[in-house]
All heavy atoms as an XYZ file, in Angstrom:
999
protein
N     112.180    208.443    178.684
C     113.518    207.917    178.871
C     113.466    206.366    178.884
O     112.458    205.848    179.268
C     114.094    208.381    180.232
C     115.578    208.436    180.290
S     116.220    209.499    179.005
C     117.725    209.956    179.499
N     114.469    205.739    178.418
C     114.577    204.258    178.323
C     115.906    203.765    178.664
O     116.698    204.477    179.300
N     116.209    202.700    178.126
C     117.517    202.008    178.189
C     117.859    201.628    176.780
O     117.997    200.516    176.459
C     117.575    200.872    179.203
C     118.915    200.303    179.421
O     119.935    200.946    179.182
N     119.005    199.140    179.836
N     117.910    202.696    175.907
C     117.947    202.484    174.445
C     119.219    202.072    173.848
O     120.306    202.230    174.486
C     117.557    203.835    173.845
C     116.289    204.458    174.250
C     116.124    205.862    174.007
N     117.055    206.568    174.859
C     117.239    207.917    174.845
N     116.524    208.618    173.979
N     118.049    208.584    175.589
N     119.191    201.378    172.767
C     120.323    201.011    171.980
C     119.873    200.687    170.547
O     118.745    200.454    170.298
C     121.025    199.779    172.604
N     120.899    200.697    169.663
C     120.671    200.239    168.246
C     121.698    199.134    168.016
O     122.822    199.231    168.540
C     120.899    201.432    167.290
C     120.985    200.892    165.819
C     119.785    202.467    167.473
N     121.270    198.200    167.318
C     122.145    197.048    166.966
C     122.226    196.993    165.483
O     121.270    197.039    164.797
C     121.510    195.771    167.501
C     121.152    195.771    168.982
C     122.437    194.526    167.187
C     120.222    194.737    169.482
N     123.531    196.941    164.992
C     123.711    196.834    163.588
C     124.864    195.967    163.248
O     125.667    195.609    164.183
C     123.883    198.222    162.912
O     123.807    198.160    161.438
C     125.131    198.964    163.361
N     125.114    195.675    162.014
C     126.329    194.876    161.630
C     127.489    195.768    161.509
O     127.392    196.915    161.120
C     125.980    194.133    160.337
C     124.903    193.049    160.326
C     124.612    192.642    158.919
C     125.154    191.957    161.285
N     128.622    195.236    161.808
C     130.012    195.921    161.579
C     130.267    195.739    160.177
O     129.970    194.749    159.533
C     130.955    195.249    162.485
N     130.931    196.805    159.580
C     131.383    198.053    160.195
C     130.233    199.025    160.244
O     129.297    198.951    159.462
C     132.504    198.487    159.268
C     132.130    197.950    158.016
C     131.426    196.654    158.190
N     130.365    199.949    161.200
C     129.303    200.968    161.329
C     129.071    201.827    160.118
O     130.044    202.209    159.432
C     129.656    201.954    162.502
C     128.651    203.049    162.686
C     127.500    202.785    163.427
C     128.842    204.302    162.176
C     126.533    203.772    163.601
C     127.894    205.258    162.319
C     126.719    204.985    163.011
N     127.851    202.035    159.799
C     127.471    202.909    158.684
C     126.047    203.465    158.868
O     125.212    202.686    159.344
N     125.859    204.651    158.548
C     124.505    205.204    158.744
C     123.465    204.606    157.823
O     122.325    204.677    158.087
C     124.592    206.787    158.533
C     125.234    207.513    159.545
C     125.360    209.022    159.173
C     124.665    207.399    160.924
N     123.978    203.981    156.703
C     122.967    203.323    155.839
C     122.740    201.784    156.218
O     121.957    201.108    155.530
C     123.442    203.426    154.384
C     123.240    204.791    153.831
O     122.252    205.492    154.265
O     124.134    205.199    152.969
N     123.502    201.301    157.165
C     123.261    199.971    157.611
C     121.770    199.742    158.171
O     121.240    200.771    158.622
C     124.186    199.593    158.855
C     125.614    199.441    158.518
O     126.044    199.613    157.396
N     126.394    199.042    159.523
N     121.252    198.652    158.091
C     120.025    198.255    158.733
C     120.311    198.151    160.217
O     121.296    197.592    160.629
C     119.424    197.005    158.125
C     118.938    197.171    156.742
S     117.651    198.560    156.572
C     116.327    197.909    157.613
N     119.424    198.595    161.034
C     119.556    198.403    162.493
C     118.298    198.024    163.136
O     117.214    198.112    162.628
N     118.536    197.555    164.358
C     117.354    197.191    165.303
C     117.462    198.155    166.482
O     118.531    198.302    167.063
C     117.548    195.793    165.854
C     117.591    194.773    164.601
C     116.327    195.424    166.716
C     118.114    193.345    165.116
N     116.372    198.881    166.706
C     116.274    199.809    167.848
C     115.561    199.041    168.983
O     114.478    198.457    168.764
C     115.507    201.015    167.442
C     115.085    201.945    168.647
C     116.066    202.747    169.172
C     113.900    201.892    169.151
C     115.734    203.602    170.273
C     113.525    202.720    170.195
C     114.410    203.532    170.781
O     114.150    204.350    171.809
N     116.110    199.168    170.123
C     115.444    198.670    171.376
C     115.340    199.855    172.293
O     116.223    200.617    172.544
C     116.075    197.433    172.104
C     116.064    196.300    171.128
C     117.527    197.748    172.402
N     114.122    200.070    172.877
C     113.915    201.161    173.799
C     114.258    200.776    175.148
O     114.704    201.565    175.990
C     112.382    201.637    173.712
C     112.169    202.914    174.502
N     112.525    204.111    173.946
C     111.620    203.136    175.716
C     112.213    205.053    174.866
N     111.686    204.451    175.904
N     114.065    199.454    175.510
C     114.354    198.860    176.841
C     115.333    197.741    176.580
O     115.523    197.284    175.489
C     113.142    198.349    177.435
C     112.053    199.345    177.677
C     110.901    199.499    177.004
C     112.060    200.522    178.572
N     110.166    200.541    177.395
C     110.834    201.197    178.401
C     113.028    200.869    179.581
C     110.585    202.305    179.057
C     112.679    202.128    180.290
C     111.563    202.753    180.055
N     116.080    197.373    177.650
C     117.055    196.232    177.593
C     118.129    196.545    176.618
O     118.552    195.616    175.932
C     116.350    194.981    177.306
C     115.452    194.530    178.435
O     114.419    195.033    178.690
N     115.989    193.566    179.235
N     118.637    197.768    176.567
C     119.734    198.074    175.614
C     121.136    197.926    176.271
O     122.071    198.238    175.580
N     121.271    197.488    177.519
C     122.450    197.331    178.120
C     123.265    196.155    177.559
O     122.704    195.290    176.858
N     124.579    196.112    177.859
C     125.417    194.995    177.237
C     124.999    193.650    177.612
O     125.132    192.775    176.783
C     126.849    195.340    177.736
C     126.767    196.595    178.575
C     125.414    197.070    178.633
N     124.429    193.494    178.783
C     124.070    192.105    179.266
C     122.849    191.656    178.389
O     122.796    190.463    178.023
C     123.753    192.111    180.725
C     124.960    192.291    181.541
C     124.698    192.997    182.907
O     123.812    193.875    182.980
O     125.375    192.688    183.786
N     121.908    192.559    178.132
C     120.721    192.177    177.328
C     121.190    191.874    175.943
O     120.749    190.863    175.393
C     119.654    193.242    177.377
O     119.149    193.398    178.658
N     121.914    192.815    175.335
C     122.326    192.584    173.919
C     123.126    191.286    173.769
O     122.878    190.462    172.908
C     123.190    193.867    173.345
C     122.355    195.043    173.520
C     123.605    193.535    171.971
C     120.875    195.076    172.944
N     124.098    191.016    174.711
C     124.796    189.800    174.666
C     123.968    188.591    174.795
O     124.068    187.483    174.199
C     125.910    189.796    175.695
N     122.917    188.717    175.672
C     121.935    187.666    175.961
C     121.102    187.374    174.689
O     120.892    186.216    174.342
N     120.691    188.463    174.013
C     120.015    188.213    172.706
C     120.851    187.479    171.676
O     120.369    186.570    171.026
C     119.496    189.528    172.132
C     118.489    190.259    173.023
C     118.449    191.664    173.032
C     117.568    189.638    173.793
C     117.596    192.408    173.834
C     116.687    190.333    174.695
C     116.700    191.706    174.709
N     121.994    187.901    171.561
C     122.973    187.296    170.657
C     123.272    185.840    171.037
O     123.279    184.908    170.168
C     124.342    187.993    170.568
C     124.250    189.425    170.059
C     125.642    190.173    170.087
C     123.692    189.553    168.637
N     123.400    185.535    172.313
C     123.644    184.144    172.740
C     122.394    183.289    172.461
O     122.595    182.095    172.051
C     123.862    184.202    174.348
C     124.171    182.887    174.954
C     124.491    183.007    176.371
O     125.317    183.823    176.770
N     123.876    182.257    177.225
N     121.214    183.840    172.651
C     119.940    183.149    172.331
C     119.932    182.824    170.821
O     119.571    181.635    170.478
C     118.766    183.923    172.695
N     120.207    183.769    170.006
C     120.221    183.484    168.568
C     121.128    182.387    168.140
O     120.824    181.507    167.337
C     120.538    184.828    167.777
N     122.325    182.436    168.794
C     123.311    181.317    168.429
C     122.832    179.998    168.976
O     122.919    179.017    168.284
C     124.663    181.715    169.209
C     125.753    180.747    168.903
C     127.070    181.215    169.397
C     128.152    180.285    169.071
N     129.478    180.783    169.390
N     122.303    180.007    170.207
C     121.835    178.679    170.742
C     120.627    178.132    169.956
O     120.459    176.946    169.874
C     121.382    178.935    172.205
N     119.818    179.016    169.398
C     118.645    178.657    168.597
C     119.141    178.119    167.206
O     118.317    177.658    166.348
C     117.646    179.734    168.498
C     116.898    180.006    169.768
C     116.155    181.326    169.695
C     115.802    178.850    170.055
N     120.424    178.288    166.866
C     120.902    177.783    165.588
C     120.633    178.731    164.460
O     120.701    178.242    163.236
N     120.381    179.965    164.730
C     120.162    180.951    163.612
C     121.455    181.194    162.909
O     122.482    181.284    163.520
C     119.535    182.183    164.226
C     118.142    181.794    164.803
S     117.326    183.263    165.512
C     115.772    182.512    165.915
N     121.272    181.423    161.599
C     122.520    181.695    160.831
C     123.192    182.968    161.262
O     122.544    184.018    161.467
C     122.115    181.916    159.295
C     121.941    180.548    158.609
C     121.631    180.763    157.174
N     120.207    180.400    157.071
C     119.482    180.699    156.003
N     119.945    181.403    155.034
N     118.243    180.309    155.978
N     124.482    182.924    161.563
C     125.192    184.149    162.108
C     125.523    185.204    161.063
O     125.452    184.947    159.869
C     126.498    183.535    162.637
C     126.746    182.279    161.754
C     125.417    181.758    161.429
N     125.788    186.473    161.536
C     126.110    187.460    160.649
C     127.166    187.174    159.595
O     127.111    187.645    158.511
C     126.524    188.611    161.540
C     125.916    188.337    162.860
C     125.792    186.772    162.946
N     128.217    186.385    160.010
C     129.298    186.046    159.083
C     128.849    185.229    157.902
O     129.503    185.303    156.871
C     130.471    185.410    159.862
C     130.115    183.929    160.253
C     131.231    183.272    160.936
C     130.881    181.958    161.423
N     131.924    181.327    162.255
N     127.728    184.512    158.014
C     127.324    183.698    156.886
C     126.090    184.300    156.109
O     125.978    183.900    154.910
C     127.039    182.273    157.296
O     125.914    182.187    158.182
N     125.314    185.041    156.767
C     124.069    185.479    156.088
C     123.590    186.759    156.874
O     122.724    186.603    157.729
C     122.986    184.425    156.050
C     121.867    184.766    155.145
O     121.616    186.022    154.866
O     121.215    183.870    154.607
N     124.093    187.940    156.513
C     123.827    189.153    157.245
C     122.371    189.483    157.289
O     121.798    189.820    158.351
C     124.630    190.275    156.676
N     121.646    189.403    156.230
C     120.199    189.893    156.233
C     119.386    188.823    157.053
O     118.465    189.231    157.751
C     119.665    189.932    154.869
O     119.651    188.667    154.096
N     119.603    187.572    156.878
C     118.927    186.528    157.675
C     119.271    186.731    159.165
O     118.275    186.742    160.013
C     119.347    185.156    157.210
C     118.580    184.059    157.957
C     117.434    183.510    157.347
C     119.006    183.455    159.151
C     116.811    182.464    158.014
C     118.303    182.456    159.711
C     117.147    181.900    159.156
O     116.499    180.997    159.733
N     120.451    187.008    159.554
C     120.861    187.186    160.873
C     120.107    188.452    161.559
O     119.555    188.274    162.690
C     122.404    187.404    160.992
N     120.071    189.511    160.785
C     119.360    190.656    161.309
C     117.879    190.376    161.524
O     117.272    190.772    162.492
C     119.566    191.828    160.456
C     120.928    192.409    160.481
S     121.438    193.040    162.131
C     120.558    194.653    162.108
N     117.293    189.638    160.578
C     115.793    189.381    160.585
C     115.561    188.451    161.868
O     114.669    188.613    162.623
C     115.364    188.734    159.334
N     116.352    187.408    161.991
C     116.101    186.492    163.109
C     116.482    187.056    164.451
O     115.831    186.724    165.449
C     116.884    185.156    162.842
C     116.330    184.372    161.663
C     114.914    184.077    161.907
N     114.314    183.590    160.689
C     112.969    183.583    160.446
N     112.122    184.179    161.290
N     112.453    183.193    159.330
N     117.429    187.912    164.559
C     117.770    188.555    165.751
C     116.551    189.518    166.162
O     116.168    189.566    167.359
C     119.063    189.457    165.711
C     119.386    190.142    166.965
C     119.699    189.215    168.138
C     120.625    190.959    166.702
N     115.995    190.173    165.199
C     114.802    191.002    165.408
C     113.650    190.074    165.960
O     113.002    190.470    166.907
C     114.332    191.621    164.090
O     115.381    192.445    163.640
C     113.057    192.500    164.360
N     113.517    188.926    165.428
C     112.549    187.957    165.958
C     112.763    187.614    167.405
O     111.832    187.646    168.135
C     112.478    186.737    165.047
C     111.539    185.645    165.564
C     111.641    184.418    164.731
O     112.630    184.145    163.983
N     110.677    183.501    164.889
N     114.034    187.224    167.694
C     114.388    186.853    169.059
C     113.982    188.020    170.091
O     113.403    187.807    171.116
C     115.839    186.486    169.208
C     116.270    186.380    170.588
C     116.045    185.108    168.486
N     114.414    189.257    169.730
C     114.183    190.385    170.570
C     112.721    190.730    170.743
O     112.144    190.906    171.849
C     115.008    191.589    170.078
C     116.463    191.284    170.075
C     114.598    192.820    170.955
C     117.311    192.346    169.387
N     111.908    190.612    169.574
C     110.478    190.923    169.671
C     109.826    189.831    170.453
O     108.884    190.182    171.226
C     109.936    190.992    168.216
N     110.201    188.582    170.338
C     109.575    187.560    171.161
C     109.911    187.832    172.619
O     109.044    187.588    173.444
C     110.088    186.206    170.767
C     109.586    185.711    169.437
O     108.681    186.220    168.900
N     110.313    184.780    168.909
N     111.059    188.280    172.995
C     111.469    188.531    174.325
C     110.561    189.633    174.921
O     110.038    189.435    176.098
C     112.893    188.982    174.390
C     113.398    189.259    175.832
C     113.841    188.261    176.691
C     113.345    190.601    176.257
C     114.292    188.566    177.948
C     113.840    190.978    177.516
C     114.323    189.944    178.344
O     114.705    190.281    179.645
N     110.347    190.683    174.180
C     109.547    191.755    174.651
C     108.043    191.439    174.647
O     107.311    191.853    175.512
C     109.755    193.032    173.881
C     111.041    193.640    174.098
C     111.907    194.175    173.049
C     111.581    193.921    175.363
C     113.043    194.823    173.249
C     112.752    194.597    175.598
C     113.542    194.985    174.507
N     107.601    190.806    173.607
C     106.092    190.528    173.499
C     105.485    191.883    173.198
O     106.165    192.909    172.912
N     104.249    191.902    173.139
C     103.482    193.176    172.947
C     103.693    193.782    171.591
O     104.060    193.047    170.595
N     103.531    195.048    171.460
C     103.566    195.748    170.186
C     104.476    196.994    170.204
O     104.371    197.857    169.264
C     102.223    196.094    169.660
O     101.573    196.962    170.597
N     105.290    197.156    171.266
C     106.115    198.348    171.303
C     107.568    197.958    171.720
O     107.863    196.743    171.921
C     105.679    199.345    172.293
O     105.620    198.786    173.608
C     104.262    199.891    171.920
N     108.501    198.882    171.852
C     109.798    198.667    172.381
C     110.871    198.285    171.384
O     112.010    198.080    171.783
C     109.814    197.816    173.627
O     108.979    198.268    174.555
N     110.494    198.011    170.151
C     111.537    197.553    169.168
C     111.126    198.189    167.779
O     109.912    198.426    167.436
C     111.527    196.026    169.069
C     112.702    195.634    168.051
C     110.207    195.412    168.699
C     112.895    194.074    168.097
N     112.161    198.501    166.991
C     111.893    199.019    165.692
C     113.111    198.637    164.768
O     114.213    198.177    165.230
N     112.836    198.698    163.502
C     113.928    198.409    162.526
C     113.956    199.519    161.463
O     112.994    200.185    161.251
C     113.793    197.021    161.845
C     112.480    196.947    161.149
C     113.975    195.902    162.798
C     112.274    195.684    160.225
N     115.205    199.770    160.967
C     115.241    200.766    159.875
C     116.706    201.031    159.649
O     117.624    200.376    160.171
N     116.985    202.010    158.806
C     118.363    202.467    158.541
C     118.841    203.123    159.859
O     118.092    203.796    160.474
C     118.413    203.452    157.427
C     117.954    202.873    156.083
C     119.106    202.256    155.349
N     118.615    201.654    154.170
C     119.034    200.513    153.669
N     119.957    199.863    154.336
N     118.563    200.022    152.544
N     120.161    202.806    160.165
C     120.727    203.452    161.387
C     120.499    204.922    161.419
O     120.038    205.471    162.495
C     122.248    203.099    161.501
C     122.900    203.848    162.671
C     122.358    201.581    161.682
N     120.626    205.641    160.259
C     120.471    207.157    160.292
C     119.054    207.506    160.795
O     118.886    208.607    161.262
C     120.665    207.609    158.905
C     119.628    207.430    157.886
C     119.807    208.178    156.484
N     121.022    207.755    155.795
C     122.190    208.405    155.753
N     122.326    209.537    156.351
N     123.143    207.933    155.083
N     118.080    206.702    160.675
C     116.682    206.945    161.040
C     116.346    206.451    162.426
O     115.196    206.655    162.910
C     115.757    206.357    160.052
C     115.928    206.915    158.666
O     116.261    208.120    158.544
O     115.788    206.148    157.644
N     117.242    205.827    163.100
C     117.064    205.290    164.442
C     117.776    206.141    165.463
O     118.581    207.003    165.111
C     117.559    203.844    164.504
C     116.913    202.884    163.609
C     117.643    201.552    163.639
C     115.510    202.708    163.816
N     117.617    206.000    166.700
C     118.161    206.780    167.768
C     119.492    206.197    168.159
O     119.742    205.695    169.236
C     117.231    206.893    169.027
C     117.539    207.909    169.988
O     118.432    208.589    169.770
O     116.870    207.946    171.049
N     120.415    206.253    167.221
C     121.745    205.622    167.299
C     122.670    206.297    168.306
O     123.539    205.647    168.883
C     122.412    205.363    165.920
C     122.757    206.623    165.195
C     124.091    207.191    165.388
C     121.894    207.246    164.377
C     124.432    208.369    164.827
C     122.248    208.438    163.762
C     123.478    208.938    163.939
O     123.861    210.097    163.252
N     122.538    207.606    168.433
C     123.351    208.379    169.394
C     122.495    208.840    170.529
O     122.122    210.020    170.627
C     124.063    209.512    168.650
C     125.020    210.324    169.547
O     125.336    209.835    170.639
O     125.617    211.280    169.040
N     122.080    207.864    171.364
C     120.850    208.048    172.192
C     121.081    208.468    173.664
O     120.186    208.711    174.413
C     120.000    206.747    172.186
C     120.973    205.542    172.537
O     121.620    205.511    173.483
N     120.806    204.558    171.631
N     122.360    208.570    174.036
C     122.665    208.973    175.354
C     122.520    207.916    176.399
O     122.731    208.123    177.619
N     122.142    206.685    175.939
C     122.084    205.555    176.863
C     123.207    204.546    176.480
O     124.325    204.715    176.872
C     120.770    204.798    176.713
C     119.597    205.637    177.362
O     119.807    206.387    178.311
O     118.428    205.501    176.887
N     122.984    203.643    175.588
C     123.887    202.577    175.290
C     124.522    202.696    173.866
O     125.330    201.832    173.508
C     123.194    201.250    175.442
C     122.827    200.925    176.875
O     123.659    200.608    177.718
N     121.595    201.085    177.221
N     124.072    203.673    173.082
C     124.638    203.893    171.794
C     124.301    202.747    170.832
O     123.199    202.213    170.831
N     125.239    202.443    169.999
C     125.100    201.440    168.920
C     126.056    200.350    169.048
O     127.235    200.526    169.157
C     125.194    202.133    167.593
O     124.272    203.239    167.470
C     125.139    201.167    166.363
N     125.488    199.163    169.051
C     126.372    197.844    169.087
C     126.561    197.396    167.736
O     125.712    197.397    166.861
C     125.597    196.750    169.859
C     125.371    197.003    171.285
C     124.370    197.739    171.769
C     126.309    196.527    172.169
C     124.110    197.933    173.158
C     126.179    196.748    173.601
C     125.090    197.429    174.014
O     124.918    197.618    175.419
N     127.801    197.020    167.462
C     128.175    196.403    166.177
C     128.358    194.942    166.376
O     129.060    194.562    167.215
C     129.538    197.067    165.671
C     129.554    198.598    165.668
C     130.845    199.122    165.223
C     128.468    199.142    164.665
N     127.662    194.221    165.552
C     127.731    192.780    165.756
C     128.384    192.150    164.474
O     128.357    192.693    163.369
C     126.390    192.115    166.027
C     125.424    192.269    164.927
C     125.891    192.638    167.368
C     124.185    191.411    165.066
N     128.922    190.901    164.603
C     129.509    190.231    163.515
C     129.889    188.881    163.936
O     129.467    188.345    165.036
N     130.678    188.124    163.037
C     131.230    186.891    163.307
C     130.090    185.900    163.656
O     129.114    185.733    162.932
N     130.236    185.176    164.761
C     129.319    184.112    165.116
C     128.460    184.657    166.317
O     128.534    184.035    167.454
C     130.127    182.855    165.495
C     129.207    181.622    165.625
O     128.103    181.608    165.046
O     129.639    180.672    166.315
N     127.820    185.757    166.091
C     126.915    186.326    167.088
C     127.703    187.023    168.172
O     127.456    186.781    169.399
C     125.891    185.316    167.632
C     124.924    184.843    166.631
C     124.844    183.572    166.168
C     123.898    185.634    165.986
N     123.805    183.502    165.235
C     123.184    184.709    165.066
C     123.523    186.970    166.005
C     122.156    185.192    164.308
C     122.461    187.309    165.191
C     121.798    186.441    164.381
N     128.676    187.838    167.816
C     129.434    188.559    168.839
C     129.298    190.058    168.711
O     129.127    190.540    167.627
C     130.964    188.205    168.645
C     131.309    186.784    168.922
C     132.018    186.129    167.634
O     132.348    186.803    166.680
O     132.176    184.940    167.831
N     129.457    190.714    169.853
C     129.628    192.196    169.799
C     130.997    192.527    169.503
O     131.951    192.011    170.159
C     129.212    192.777    171.225
C     127.707    192.504    171.556
C     129.552    194.313    171.236
C     127.438    192.897    173.038
N     131.249    193.125    168.281
C     132.599    193.354    167.840
C     133.013    194.808    167.965
O     134.136    195.209    167.665
C     132.776    192.835    166.407
C     132.578    191.337    166.337
C     131.883    193.554    165.414
N     132.051    195.616    168.447
C     132.383    197.075    168.576
C     131.158    197.858    169.122
O     130.044    197.335    169.169
N     131.337    199.057    169.531
C     130.306    199.965    169.934
C     130.621    201.321    169.570
O     131.730    201.773    169.523
C     130.060    199.895    171.502
C     129.336    198.697    171.898
C     129.068    198.561    173.358
N     128.138    199.463    173.881
C     127.865    199.642    175.157
N     128.629    199.026    176.065
N     126.982    200.496    175.608
N     129.569    202.155    169.324
C     129.692    203.582    169.001
C     128.735    204.363    169.887
O     127.671    203.816    170.246
C     129.365    203.825    167.514
C     130.222    203.113    166.514
C     131.603    203.641    166.328
O     131.757    204.866    166.621
O     132.385    202.937    165.739
N     129.108    205.616    170.226
C     128.191    206.562    170.916
C     127.761    206.130    172.249
O     126.564    206.262    172.533
C     126.997    206.876    169.953
C     127.333    207.197    168.534
C     127.167    206.298    167.550
C     127.864    208.373    168.238
C     127.475    206.534    166.214
C     128.302    208.668    166.940
C     128.033    207.743    165.925
N     128.614    205.572    173.065
C     128.131    205.129    174.386
C     129.113    205.704    175.404
O     130.237    206.081    175.195
C     128.141    203.512    174.443
C     129.492    202.958    174.394
C     130.175    202.497    175.548
C     130.177    202.837    173.164
C     131.465    201.964    175.503
C     131.519    202.292    173.141
C     132.054    201.761    174.316
N     128.486    205.785    176.678
C     129.330    206.202    177.742
C     129.913    205.058    178.541
O     129.817    203.914    178.114
N     130.448    205.346    179.726
C     131.031    204.342    180.515
C     129.958    203.608    181.291
O     128.874    204.153    181.665
C     131.978    204.993    181.554
C     133.230    205.599    180.919
C     134.089    204.645    180.261
O     134.326    203.460    180.729
O     134.540    204.925    179.134
N     130.136    202.343    181.334
C     129.224    201.433    182.080
C     129.994    200.567    183.065
O     131.269    200.357    182.879
C     128.490    200.515    181.118
C     127.444    201.298    180.325
N     127.717    201.926    179.151
C     126.126    201.499    180.542
C     126.642    202.540    178.640
N     125.696    202.328    179.499
N     129.302    200.053    184.069
C     129.952    199.267    185.095
C     130.278    197.809    184.591
O     130.138    197.588    183.409
N     130.594    196.991    185.465
C     131.019    195.563    185.169
C     129.773    194.902    184.628
O     128.663    195.115    185.015
C     131.568    194.931    186.387
N     130.027    193.922    183.759
C     129.011    193.071    183.189
C     128.884    191.783    184.018
O     129.851    191.152    184.476
C     129.362    192.779    181.758
C     129.347    193.951    180.887
C     128.417    191.741    181.146
C     129.827    193.879    179.452
N     127.652    191.397    184.345
C     127.338    190.251    185.079
C     126.977    189.063    184.114
O     125.914    189.084    183.595
C     126.103    190.549    186.014
C     125.708    189.341    186.891
O     126.296    188.253    186.705
O     124.803    189.555    187.731
N     127.872    188.144    183.934
C     127.623    187.045    183.063
C     126.378    186.172    183.354
O     125.723    185.692    182.511
C     128.870    186.180    183.179
C     129.943    187.054    183.701
C     129.209    188.041    184.568
N     126.041    186.146    184.639
C     124.791    185.349    184.946
C     123.586    185.992    184.459
O     122.573    185.383    184.076
C     124.680    185.120    186.488
O     124.482    186.361    187.164
N     123.575    187.364    184.376
C     122.485    188.153    183.810
C     122.393    187.870    182.271
O     121.247    187.721    181.756
C     122.614    189.632    184.106
C     121.525    190.383    183.664
C     121.300    191.747    184.442
N     120.587    192.730    183.720
C     119.252    192.625    183.404
N     118.575    191.613    183.704
N     118.652    193.700    182.746
N     123.533    187.708    181.553
C     123.533    187.392    180.212
C     122.833    185.986    180.006
O     121.948    185.917    179.136
C     124.933    187.335    179.632
C     125.538    188.793    179.643
C     124.885    186.826    178.172
C     127.045    188.814    179.306
N     123.208    185.100    180.820
C     122.627    183.754    180.680
C     121.159    183.723    180.946
O     120.362    183.050    180.294
C     123.386    182.746    181.582
C     124.766    182.529    181.201
O     125.218    182.822    180.062
O     125.518    182.037    182.086
N     120.711    184.538    181.914
C     119.265    184.595    182.346
C     118.439    185.206    181.145
O     117.387    184.652    180.801
C     119.137    185.373    183.538
C     117.689    185.547    184.010
C     117.554    186.310    185.285
C     116.044    186.478    185.737
N     115.931    187.415    186.795
N     118.996    186.266    180.577
C     118.182    186.893    179.481
C     118.189    185.993    178.239
O     117.181    185.900    177.594
C     118.935    188.281    179.078
C     118.640    189.208    180.201
C     118.460    188.815    177.767
C     119.429    190.532    180.192
N     119.322    185.274    177.978
C     119.373    184.312    176.881
C     118.355    183.223    177.057
O     117.671    182.869    176.088
C     120.842    183.805    176.705
N     118.314    182.647    178.301
C     117.360    181.542    178.545
C     115.945    182.090    178.335
O     115.081    181.375    177.781
C     117.618    181.104    179.963
N     115.652    183.255    178.754
C     114.293    183.796    178.601
C     114.009    184.001    177.187
O     112.858    183.723    176.719
C     114.017    185.033    179.400
C     114.087    184.881    180.891
C     114.053    186.191    181.616
O     114.395    187.355    181.106
N     113.764    186.140    182.953
N     114.870    184.562    176.385
C     114.671    184.807    174.933
C     114.516    183.410    174.267
O     113.654    183.371    173.296
C     115.840    185.544    174.446
N     115.303    182.467    174.612
C     115.150    181.126    173.946
C     113.785    180.565    174.248
O     113.053    180.075    173.361
C     116.286    180.242    174.436
C     117.639    180.670    173.823
C     116.008    178.720    174.076
C     118.837    179.983    174.469
N     113.364    180.587    175.497
C     112.115    180.032    175.886
C     110.934    180.724    175.177
O     110.057    180.060    174.640
C     111.947    180.197    177.444
C     110.578    179.686    177.903
C     110.371    179.894    179.373
O     111.350    180.201    180.119
O     109.304    179.839    179.804
N     110.937    182.073    175.103
C     109.856    182.753    174.500
C     109.901    182.504    172.908
O     108.753    182.394    172.377
C     109.961    184.253    174.756
C     109.654    184.569    176.224
C     109.800    186.011    176.503
C     109.471    186.292    177.968
N     109.574    187.762    178.327
N     110.997    182.398    172.352
C     111.102    182.105    170.857
C     110.616    180.754    170.566
O     109.860    180.471    169.616
C     112.556    182.379    170.372
O     112.874    183.763    170.529
C     112.646    182.018    168.873
N     110.985    179.774    171.369
C     110.483    178.395    171.208
C     108.924    178.391    171.408
O     108.209    177.636    170.736
C     111.167    177.433    172.098
C     112.606    177.185    171.528
C     113.316    176.171    172.420
N     114.668    175.889    171.908
C     115.692    175.456    172.589
N     115.530    175.318    173.899
N     116.805    175.250    172.021
N     108.432    179.102    172.348
C     106.949    179.163    172.611
C     106.241    179.690    171.423
O     105.235    179.037    170.966
C     106.731    180.014    173.839
C     105.267    180.268    174.260
C     104.543    178.921    174.667
C     105.106    181.322    175.347
N     106.733    180.739    170.859
C     106.072    181.334    169.701
C     106.201    180.399    168.493
O     105.258    180.289    167.738
C     106.679    182.722    169.277
C     106.140    183.766    170.167
C     107.028    184.447    171.002
C     104.831    184.161    170.150
C     106.570    185.514    171.860
C     104.359    185.279    170.958
C     105.298    185.882    171.840
N     107.254    179.625    168.320
C     107.432    178.705    167.242
C     106.463    177.573    167.282
O     105.941    177.073    166.288
C     108.844    178.115    167.250
N     106.075    177.182    168.564
C     105.165    176.108    168.721
C     103.727    176.532    168.350
O     102.824    175.663    168.019
C     105.117    175.574    170.223
C     106.331    174.681    170.434
C     106.210    173.941    171.761
N     106.091    174.889    172.963
C     107.161    175.251    173.629
N     108.268    174.843    173.300
N     107.008    176.065    174.689
N     103.440    177.763    168.574
C     102.059    178.337    168.296
C     101.789    178.420    166.832
O     100.612    178.638    166.439
C     101.944    179.713    168.922
C     101.962    179.629    170.429
C     101.890    180.956    171.145
O     101.820    182.115    170.417
O     101.851    181.088    172.310
N     102.734    178.432    166.002
C     102.566    178.577    164.540
C     101.988    177.397    163.836
O     101.991    176.276    164.229
C     103.870    178.923    163.841
C     104.388    180.280    164.211
C     105.723    180.561    163.564
O     106.306    179.732    162.882
O     106.203    181.694    163.744
């Protein structure tokens, strides 16, 4: 069991490319990852969808570290209807614009979003300095 989610571009489609996270799939984490990508100046989904998905994958992988907990592929091949957080649809300037296959969740804590974003930014900048 995890706190799973899939992230893909809107509109939803089984052939879309997606990012699977096994942990940190709640709305605060996903919003934090998007906030970090925006703060780092990464091209948003509205201007370059493939670049946005690649760089968002980088931010999330840097956040997790290690060699597990994240995957990429076609949505149809990911655990998109996972019983946890379902699938997030992103678009625009790094926003969650919809969700599919999710249950009810409690209130979102904005301070948690900011904390996750700050950690993701710090880890991404750290990895960038190592190159």
